[in-house]
Every structure is written in C-alpha cells, then in structure tokens.
N, C-alpha and C positions, 0 to 999 in steps of 0.2 A: 535499695534496702536489703536485697538478698545478701550482699556481701557483709553488711552490718550484722544481720541475723546469724550468718555463718560464723562470723568472728565471735560474737557473744556466746554462741553455742560451743565454741572451742573451750570456753571456761566452764559452762554449765548449761544444761538444756533450758531453753526459754519456752514455756508453755504458751499456747495460743492466746489465752486471755491476757497474760502479762505482755506478750509481744504486741497485741493490739493497742494497749495503752501506751507502751513504751514507744512504739513507732510513730505515734502522733506527736511526740516531743521533738522529733527531728525535722529540720528544714534543710533543703539543698542550698549550699553556698559555694560560690566560686571565688577563690583567692588567687589573684593574678601574681605572676612572678614578681618578687620584690615587695609585695604587700605584706603587712603584718597581721598576724592572728591576734597578737597581744603585745603591747609595748611595756617597757619598764614603768612602774608607778601606777598602772591601771589596776583596777580590782576586777578579777576574773569572775564571770557569771556563767560562761558557757564552756563546754568541751566539744570536741569535734571528732568524728570518725573520718579518717583519711581514705577516700575511695581511690584517688589517684593523685600523683604529685609528690613533692618532698617539702617538708617544713623543717627548718633548723631551729634548735633551741640554743640560745647563746646569752652571754652576759658581756658587759664591757667593764674594764678596770677604770681607775681614775684618770688614766691617760687616754682613754677611748679605744684601747686595744680590745678586739673582740676575741672571745674564746668559745668555740662551739662545744656544747655539752652532749647534744643528742640530735639524731635525725629521725623524723617521723616519716615513714613510708607506708604504702598500702600493703596490707590492712593494719591500721593501728589507731589508737586513740591519742589525740593530742590535746593539750590544754595546760593552763598554768595551775598545776595541781596544788601547790602550796597556797596560792592565793584563793583557789576554789574552796579549800578546806578551812583555811583560817579567816578568810574575808579581808585579809590585809593586802596592801599593794604588791603587785607582781614585781619580781626581780629578774626573772629569766624571760628574755624577749623571744618571740617566735615569729619567724618570717618565712614566707614561701620562697623556695629556691627554684621551683618550677610552677607552672599553673597548677592549681590544686582544685579538685572537686571534693567537697566535704559535705558531711551531714552534721549540722550543729544542733545541740540541745542545751536547754537550761539545766545547769547542774542541780540546783535546789529542787526542781521539779522531778528530776531523776531520783534523787535521794528520797523524796517523799514517797515514791513507789516502793521503797524497801519494806515499809510496814505492811503492805498488802501482798507483796510478792517476794517470798523468801529467796527464790532463785536469783532475783535481781540484786538483793543484798549479797548473796554468795558470789555473784559475778563481780560486784564491786570489791569485795574482799580479796578474791583471787587475783583480780587485776592489780590491786595495790601490792599484793605479795609479789607478783611477777615483776612489777615495776621496781620494787625495792631490791629484789635479787639482781636485776639487770644493772641498776645503779651501783650497787656494791661491787659487782663484777668489774664494771668499768673503772671504778676507783682503784681496785686491786691491780688491774692491768696497768693503769697509769703508774702505779708505784713499783710494781714488780718487774715489768718487762721493758726491754729496750724498744726502740722505735721500729725495728724490723718486725719483731713479734707483734707489736700493737697494730702495725699495718696489715699483717697477715690476718689477724683477728677481725680487723675492720672489713677486709675483703670477704671473710666468711659471713659476717653479720649482715653486710650490705652488698651482696654479690654484683648487682647491676648499677649501683649508685655512682661508681667512679666515672662512668661514661656520661653521666647526666649533670654533674655539678663541677664547679671550678676546683682545681687542685688545692688552692689555698684554703678552701673550706675543710677539705680532708686533712690537710696539714694541721690546721687549728684544732680539729677534733682529736688528732693524735698527739697534740702537745709539742709539735716540732715546726720548723720553718718550712716554707715551700721548697727552698733549696735542698734541705735535708730529705724531703720526700722525693724530690727529683733524683737525688743520688741513690736512694733506696730502690726506686723503680728501675733506674738504669742498671744497678747491680743485679737485681732479680731478672731483668730481661736478658742479661748476658749469661745467666745461668750459673 
C-alpha cells in the first residue's frame, strides 16, 4: 500500500482521513502471466494499481490480428477506463504479460469518495489529464515519426520492458512487423 500512496501523492497530497477510507477499497490480487484483467465485451467495475508485472492493453481487428495500444508497468493504474466511465462493454482487452501483483478497487466506490475528499477528486482529474496527454502523444508519434524514432521513444518510456516481454508485442505497439523491429535493432547495434 505504500507504493500506491506514493503514486497518488505524486498527483496531489492525500490526507490521513481520506487515505484511511481509500485504502479500505483496495484488495490484493495476483494476475498470472497470460490471464486477463478484462476481456472485450465485459463491463468494467474495477481498476487496479500495478505493484509489479506488466499488463498490455490491446484490441483485435475483424481478422483477429492484435494491436497493442499500451503497456501498464509499475507504478501505474490500469483498467478499462472507457467502460468504467460509460458503463458500456469494454473494447480494449487487458492481459498480463508477466505475473502481476495488483491492488484492485471498485471504481464507483472510489468516485463516491470525491464528494467527501476534494483531494481524491483532484487526483482523479489529474490522472485523467495525464492519461489524455499520454494517449495524444502516442497518436502523434504514430503519425509523425518513422519506426526507428518510435522505437527510441519506446525505449525511453519503458527502459526495462524490452528484456521482459516478447519482441512481437513491442513490434505491435510500434505499428511494425517483428521483422522490421529486428532490422532496426540490428542497425542500432551496429552503430
């Protein structure tokens, strides 16, 4: 719980009374490698704090091809945000790429605390703002930059991830084939 409090405090200070109520919402959960946090079509009710591990967020096209959109690593909050907010079925699947230790909380219970604790509402707003900015940055990177630049940005954003997950997941995130990623890595290794 210390890591969660530290993470939330990075947005805004959480006072003791608010923390005491908030911390009661969270339960420890272990998600094994390959298990799903949420599937397509489910309605999300919970969000999680990632203490350790990696969760990928992805979707499938009509042919079943998977496209990785995001990786959730420690410390971060994961969950099917659109489904949580709208109450509609989820479209972005989230799956553990490594064993994950998580703290899970009911989203509606968290939001109900907004009325009593202004700092929690502020944290929710600042988190949403940060997530929006990151999403927009990724969209611009995909449109503006070539594969080598996107790979360099991936390495900055997720410095240790490359050693932990299969290369085809990274290629999918970059919008390229595994063969293209292999060529880029070989070119960079040669200097």
